[in-house]
N, C-alpha and C positions, 0 to 999 in steps of 0.2 A: 392370834399371832403375837409372838413376843417382839420386843423392841429389836433384839438381835436378828430375828427372822425377817423383820420388816427392813432393816438396814441391808441385810444380805440380798433381799429381793430388789431393793432400790439399786444396789451396786450392779446386779445382773441386768436390770433395765438400762442403766447408764452404759454398760458395756455394749449392749445390743444397739442402742441408739448411736453410740460412737462409731460402731463398725458399719452400720447400714443407714442410708439416707431415708429409705422408705421401708416401713415395717408393718406387716399386717398380722394382727393377732386373730387367729381363726380357730375353727373346730372342724373336724371331719363331719360329713353328713349334714352340713349347715347350708341350706340353699342361698341365704344372703351372702355367706362367705364365698361360695362358688361364684355368684354373680359379681362380687367385688373383685375376685381374682381375674375374671374375664374382662372387667373394666380396666384393671391395671395392665393386663396383657394388651388390650386394645390401645392403650396409651403408650405402649412399648416402654414401660418402666421396668427397671431392675428393682426387685424388691425381695425382702426376706419375709418368709412366712414362718410365724411361730405358731405351730399347731398345739393348742393347749391340751389336746387329747394325748399328745406324745411327750410333751416337754416335762422333764424330770422335776422341775421346780414350779409346776403349774399352779399349785395351791398358793404359793408365795406370790407368784406373778399376778394371779387373779386379784388378790387382795391389794397389791401395790397398784395395779392398773385401776382398780375402782377408786382408790385413794387419790391417784394422780388425775384421773379424768372426771371423776364424779359420775361415771357411767357404770351401771351394773354390768358385771362381767358375763351375765347371761345374755346381754345384748351384744352379740358378736356379729360381724367382725368389728374390730377397732383398728383404724388406720392412723399411722403416725408418719409425718413427714418432717425431717430434721428434728426429731425428738418431740414434736408437738402433735397433740391429738387433732386429727382432721375431723373425725366423726365416726359413727358406726352405722352399720346396715343401711337402712332406708335413707339416712342423711347423705351417705356417700353416693348412693344411686341418684338422688336428687341433684347433688352438686355436679355430678357427671352430666346429667341431662341438660343442665343449665350452663355448662361450660366452665363452671367455677372450679371444679377439680383440676381441669387441664391448666388453668391459670395458676392455681396453687402449686402445681408441680413443675411449671414451665422452667423454673430455675435449675431443674435437674437435667434438662436436655442439653 
């Protein structure tokens, strides 16, 4: 990825986080992604799904995501609240079970 592509990807991410409080980077046919969507629905959150299978800038976003979070992009889903990475897959499920996720998003209610 060139510096220009990286900056374009960062601008895209910034635009997404400015527009949406809760963002879920996901993939189709991903069981952990589906479980996370169910968790967010159960918490009655409004959230934006960025399906990396469909997104036209997916390659750029995957690289920027990995640089921002330090989490490999094959470890999806990745959940962001107020532009900050909350976690991915199993970590999200564990936070939900322990009530941590609800506390983390309580400012959105």
